[in-house]
Structure formats: structure tokens, C-alpha cells
C-alpha positions, -999 to 999 in steps of 0.1 A, spaced: -6 -112 801 16 -106 766 6 -141 757 -27 -133 762 -28 -101 742 -14 -113 713 -37 -140 717 -64 -118 718 -55 -96 688 -52 -128 665 -87 -137 678 -102 -102 666 -121 -90 634 -99 -62 625 -129 -40 615 -150 -47 641 -131 -61 666 -157 -92 670 -138 -127 680 -128 -150 649 -112 -183 662 -101 -205 637 -103 -215 601 -122 -233 580 -111 -267 587 -121 -304 574 -144 -308 603 -161 -281 597 -168 -284 563 -179 -323 571 -200 -309 593 -212 -286 564 -222 -313 543 -239 -332 563 -262 -303 575 -267 -293 539 -276 -324 528 -312 -319 546 -315 -283 525 -307 -307 495 -338 -331 504 -359 -305 507 -349 -286 473 -355 -323 457 -388 -326 465 -398 -288 463 -388 -296 424 -396 -328 417 -432 -325 412 -427 -304 385 -417 -319 353 -436 -353 356 -469 -334 360 -491 -350 331 -477 -386 339 -486 -387 373 -521 -376 362 -518 -396 337 -516 -425 366 -540 -411 381 -565 -412 352 -553 -451 349 -558 -464 386 -590 -444 390 -604 -461 357 -591 -499 369 -611 -492 400 -642 -475 388 -644 -483 352 -645 -440 343 -620 -417 341 -615 -386 363 -626 -356 355 -603 -324 345 -614 -308 380 -610 -337 403 -576 -340 380 -567 -310 389 -580 -308 426 -560 -343 431 -525 -332 414 -525 -296 436 -531 -321 464 -505 -342 456 -480 -307 457 -495 -289 483 -498 -319 507 -456 -313 509 -465 -284 526 -490 -295 554 -462 -319 561 -436 -293 562 -458 -270 586 -460 -298 609 -427 -306 607 -416 -267 608 -438 -265 641 -420 -292 654 -385 -281 650 -379 -265 680 -387 -289 702 -370 -315 679 -338 -298 680 -341 -298 720 -346 -329 727 -328 -352 699 -300 -323 696 -289 -307 659 -270 -336 649 -288 -367 665 -322 -347 652 -312 -345 620 -305 -379 617 -336 -391 631 -350 -374 606 -336 -388 579 -347 -420 592 -385 -406 580 -370 -398 546 -364 -436 540 -398 -442 549 -413 -413 526 -394 -425 500 -402 -462 498 -439 -450 496 -435 -429 465 -417 -454 446 -438 -481 454 -469 -469 445 -469 -479 409 -462 -510 421 -490 -506 444 -515 -490 417 -523 -465 442 -518 -426 442 -527 -426 476 -492 -433 484 -478 -408 465 -498 -386 491 -491 -400 518 -455 -402 509 -454 -363 501 -469 -358 533 -445 -373 551 -413 -361 529 -426 -327 538 -429 -337 574 -392 -348 568 -381 -311 548 -403 -288 572 -374 -301 601 -349 -301 577 -356 -259 573 -359 -252 609 -323 -281 618 -308 -271 592 -299 -233 595 -301 -239 633 -271 -263 633 -251 -240 606 -255 -211 627 -242 -227 657 -214 -239 643 -198 -205 626 -182 -178 636 -197 -143 631 -170 -137 600 -185 -167 584 -219 -172 597 -238 -155 564 -217 -174 541 -229 -208 559 -260 -196 564 -263 -190 527 -249 -230 523 -285 -238 532 -303 -224 501 -273 -237 481 -284 -271 490 -318 -265 484 -313 -249 448 -292 -275 443 -318 -302 448 -343 -283 428 -322 -280 396 -311 -320 401 -347 -326 405 -355 -305 373 -329 -321 353 -337 -357 359 -372 -349 353 -370 -346 313 -389 -367 294 -357 -384 283 -345 -392 318 -369 -404 345 -395 -376 339 -415 -398 322 -447 -432 319 -416 -456 329 -397 -441 352 -413 -416 373 -416 -436 409 -378 -438 405 -377 -399 402 -396 -394 434 -381 -424 456 -346 -406 445 -348 -389 475 -333 -415 497 -297 -410 488 -294 -376 504 -312 -401 540 -286 -425 532 -256 -402 532 -266 -386 563 -261 -415 578 -228 -423 564 -216 -386 576 -232 -394 614 -202 -406 629 -176 -376 618 -197 -346 630 -199 -327 661 -227 -317 680 -232 -280 680 -212 -267 710 -238 -242 717 -262 -267 720 -237 -289 744 -231 -258 765 -263 -235 768 -289 -261 764 -271 -295 780 -247 -278 807 -215 -299 788 -188 -274 787 -162 -305 783 -181 -319 752 -188 -283 740 -148 -271 743 -139 -308 726 -163 -299 697 -151 -262 693 -115 -276 692 -123 -302 664 -146 -274 645 -121 -241 646 -90 -264 642 -75 -250 675 -71 -250 714 -76 -212 716 -111 -218 722 -113 -196 756 -133 -169 742 -159 -191 728 -163 -206 756 -168 -176 777 -193 -160 750 -211 -188 753 -216 -188 795 -226 -152 794 -251 -165 772 -262 -194 793 -264 -169 823 -282 -143 807 -305 -170 795 -309 -188 834 -312 -150 843 -348 -150 818 -381 -171 820 -383 -201 799 -392 -190 760 -423 -210 749 -441 -203 720 -468 -182 740 -440 -161 753 -421 -150 722 -455 -128 716 -462 -117 751 -424 -103 756 -420 -74 742 -385 -76 737 -389 -109 717 -421 -96 699 -404 -74 674 -376 -98 662 -405 -124 661 -425 -102 640 -393 -94 615 -388 -133 617 -426 -141 600 -427 -114 578 -391 -124 563 -407 -154 557 -437 -143 544 -414 -120 520 -401 -146 507 -434 -172 503 -458 -149 491 -435 -132 465 -453 -156 440 -420 -180 436 -437 -209 448 -456 -206 419 -425 -207 395 -408 -238 417 -441 -260 415 -459 -248 378 -432 -235 354 -434 -263 331 -470 -249 329 -463 -217 331 -439 -222 303 -464 -242 281 -486 -211 283 -457 -188 268 -458 -214 237 -433 -238 243 -443 -270 239 -445 -296 262 -406 -311 259 -390 -275 252 -416 -261 287 -402 -294 309 -364 -282 296 -365 -247 300 -380 -256 336 -344 -262 344 -333 -231 335 -349 -215 367 -329 -242 388 -298 -232 371 -301 -196 376 -309 -203 413 -278 -223 421 -258 -198 402 -269 -167 420 -267 -183 453 -231 -187 451 -225 -156 440 -241 -142 472 -224 -165 491 -189 -141 495 -218 -110 495 -238 -122 521 -209 -113 550 -197 -82 530 -229 -60 515 -250 -75 544 -286 -91 550 -304 -58 550 -290 -45 519 -294 -81 497 -328 -84 510 -341 -53 502 -320 -52 464 -339 -86 460 -370 -78 469 -366 -49 443 -357 -64 416 -387 -89 419 -413 -59 421 -402 -42 387 -392 -81 372 -428 -91 383 -445 -64 371 -428 -72 338 -437 -107 338 -473 -97 338 -465 -69 309 -444 -96 285 -477 -124 291 -503 -97 290 -489 -85 257 -473 -117 239 -501 -126 213 -494 -86 204 -455 -88 199 -440 -119 189 -410 -118 209 -426 -109 242 -435 -151 241 -393 -154 250 -395 -117 271 -418 -136 294 -393 -167 302 -361 -137 300 -379 -117 325 -392 -151 344 -353 -157 350 -346 -122 357 -367 -124 390 -352 -159 400 -323 -139 399 -331 -113 425 -352 -138 445 -316 -157 447 -303 -127 459 -319 -122 490 -352 -134 499 -342 -168 493 -315 -176 518 -323 -144 541 -352 -156 557 -336 -188 570 -306 -172 580 -319 -141 599 -341 -162 621 -311 -177 640 -289 -142 643 -323 -125 660 -322 -146 688 -301 -159 716 -304 -195 728 -332 -194 750 -358 -180 723 -342 -196 693 -358 -226 684 -393 -215 695 -384 -186 669 -374 -208 646 -404 -230 653 -428 -201 644 -411 -186 615 -409 -219 596 -444 -227 606 -454 -197 587 -431 -205 560 -447 -240 552 -482 -223 559 -478 -197 528 -463 -225 509 -496 -243 511 -521 -220 507 -495 -205 475 -492 -241 463 -526 -251 465 -543 -223 451 -517 -213 428 -533 -230 395 -570 -216 406 -551 -181 406 -537 -187 371 -571 -200 360 -586 -171 372 -566 -143 364 -548 -157 336 -520 -133 324 -524 -115 355 -516 -141 377 -483 -121 394 -503 -87 401 -515 -98 439 -478 -110 444 -462 -78 428 -484 -59 456 -472 -81 482 -436 -79 478 -443 -43 477 -453 -43 508 -428 -65 523 -405 -42 505 -415 -12 531 -419 -30 559 -382 -45 557 -368 -11 547 -382 2 579 -374 -26 602 -351 -50 593 -321 -43 607 -283 -55 597 -268 -80 615 -236 -88 596 -202 -97 617 -217 -96 650 -221 -117 677 -251 -130 688 -250 -113 721 -244 -78 702 -277 -84 683 -299 -93 711 -287 -63 730 -305 -41 700 -343 -49 713 -335 -39 748 -336 -4 756 -307 11 780 -322 26 814 -303 52 833 -289 26 858 -271 10 827 -289 -22 824 -319 -29 801 -351 -29 800 -364 -61 781 -395 -45 776 -385 -15 753 -382 -17 718 -353 -17 695 -336 16 691 -345 31 653 -325 51 628 -337 38 594 -325 7 607 -313 -3 639 -280 0 659 -262 -21 676 -232 -10 700 -202 -33 698 -189 -51 727 -157 -71 729 -163 -110 743 -143 -112 769 -105 -126 758 -82 -152 777 -67 -133 807 
């Protein structure tokens, strides 16, 4: 018993007495890199379409003239390019809504590998569109790569959350966003006119998305499957234990296995969770609403306009086209730097605090963006000021709203409803992405300098909602978090039909995970 007690003490976090097994091992690092390549692919294809906007529009005009002998009207050119931008989100919606089924059918690791093959096809379509002299291939390629990235936005956070321990789950969750913003930065840099964002090489720029897909194939054999998926979803305890030993770098995995078994028993006692039952079950409805609002707070903040149309926004601020294209890399660079800063903060400061601070900062600087744009002709330095406040707006986005929505959904749900909840949340994210991405140029044309005012109003509403309802999940096990939605009843059991306890934020009663005996 003494040995067992010593083992339990070694595996407990000194602050909250939560199990912390193993350490950061080479196999865990390999698995993280494998997963984050999907995030990188998502980020690359989010940012890649921004810089070459003019040359792609020129290619569409040339194609139309070659076919019909007339050039496109300005309205048709704007609409078609908006479609190329937004069709990516349509594919993302389809991939996102399938992410839950996909992750259970193929598995977390295998699901990402199969998805990489879709990325190859999409890259080929976009690369050969110039040779084929058809812009429709770009549209179809963007649709397919959107489907690919929609799956990644569900699969990557799910895999990262399930291979981590409570003490590093926040940091690993942020790595999804780090992969996204790194992809955005690289696409913006390669999109410079003197690199690949020109009439001679734009098809290479679009086709380079095959590289992260290829790297995933190469890393496939060295990565274990998610232990939680193997044990809870597939019932393969031996394989789950083997995967845990690889990831943790230790044979002391008993507490992890027992915690998973407890979750599996709880899941077996509950009816099968579908998307419809998420809305019908009271104990799942509130975390689902929070998840949806978190994802809406990310997309309806107006950040999509910065990602997709920052080059045109900067031109409107008075920069020449080349300088505007170069300045877009400042957005990507700011995102990468702030995401790196956020990694250690996530498990120290907490998700709730960072998200609220991020939303508050975005609200302030979205107002200042409007002021700077409205007065730039009156005050000369406001042209530069509009760029500065736009970058500060991006800083606060990266601090919380950029990464936490992807992480929080996997934390709010147990293994059973988690895939379905992720599917719903990712679908909502991509629908909002599509709506903002497609309508932003028209909003910009209609509202001009006041483009960001509607987004400022949304940010304020989301801040109020998150302040009232968003719980803190830092350092808590999945079992601890899911218990928050169940109201205790006199006999000591929990009532799944009740809403969570509330005190401005939600409380969780810490419970020790069963230790070795």
C-alpha cells in the first residue's frame, strides 16, 4: 500500500490534486506535430487567397474573354472572387458537420490521414487550374480543401485534447491555433508579389497545400491512436494502455485507465448521443449553447474580414498595393507571436479570463478602427493609426477568441457526446465564416468607414454572455467538468435534467481520480 500511496502522490498536481501522468515525451511531440499539420493546412488555406486577389481576378477576366470575347463586369468579378473566398467555408461546413461521425468511424488518427488524401486532390485542382484555363477548377478545389479543413477543425482539437493530461491540455489545445496562424503567416509571406503572389506563380501558391498533407502521411506510422477513443469508443483496453505508455513515457497509467473506465461506464448508462439529443437533453443543452456562442464570438467578431480582405482594407487606408500586400504579413506575424505567448497562459490564467480579456480588447479596438478610418482624411497620421489599431485588434483576438473556442468544446463534454458537440460547433463556426466572408466586401462597400460597427455590437453581446455563463475548465478532468452540469439531489446522485450551479461563473467539485491500489 505504501508503494501505491507514493505512486498516487507522484501523479497528483500539488494545487488541485489532479492526476498528472508522465511528461512531454518524444512520441507525444510527434503526435502533436502530426495533428497540428492539419491545423497548419487550415490556416494556410484561410490566408492564401488574400494577397493574390488581383492576379486571380485578372486570370478570371482573361478566361472569360477567351471564352466569350468580352471581359467580366466589375460586379461579376467581385461576386466570383467572393465565391472563391466563401466556397472554402461551404466545404468547411460540410466537413465540420461530418467531423463527429468521421472521427468515430475512421478514428482520430486514421481520420486525419484519410482526410490528407482529400487535400491532395484539392491541391491538384487548384494547381492545374491555370494550365486548364478554367477558374471553375479553383472553385471546386477551394470547396474540397474547405471540406478537408472543416474535418481538421474537428479532428485536430479532439485528438489533442484526448492525448493530453489535465495539466497541459490547455497548452496543447492552443497548438491547434498556433498551427492555424503559422499557416496564415506562411501563406501571406509566400503571397508577396516578388515571391509567388504574381501572375506567373499564383497557381503554385494555391497548390502548395499538398505539403502538410504529405507530411501527415509520412508521420502516420509513428503516431498512436487516441487512448480515450480506443478504450471508451472501441473497447480496446490493451491497445489503449499501449498508446498511453507511448504518450506518457511511463508504465504508471493505472489512474488514467481507471478514469477512462469510469467515463465509459457513465456513457454506457446513458442513451446514445446524437446531434438532436444534444438539444433535447437538459444537461447537454447548456454546454452546447456555450460552445455555439464561443464559436460565434470568434467568427462574428469581424476577424474574417481581416484575414480575407486585409490587403484591400490596407489599400483603403492609403497604402499602395505592394505595401498593402506586405503589411498583411504583419497580421499573421502578430497572430503567431501572441499565440506563442498564450500557450503558457492557458493553463495558468485560465480559459475564461483570457477569452473575456480578448473580447474586451477587441471591442475597444474595433471602435478605434472605425474612428481611425472615419477621420483618416481629416488627420494625416490616422492612416497609420488605422493599421496600428487593426494589429492591436488582432492581438486581443489571438489572446483568447482565436484559440479557446476550439479547445473549450472538447473540454465541456464527456466522450459520448463530444464528437456530436464538436460537429455542431464546427458547423456553426464555418457557417458564420461563410456568411462573413461572402458578405464582408458588400458590407465594406455599403458602410465604408463604419464597416466594423456591426461587429463591435456582436463582440459586446458575446462578452456579456460569456461573462455570465462561461465556466472555467483550467486544470480539471473531463469528469469534473461534466459534473458541473448535473445538479445534486438529496440521495447523492446527480440530476442530468438540471442546469449548472452558478456564481457568476460555474463551480466544479474536485474529485480525486481513483488511484492504484
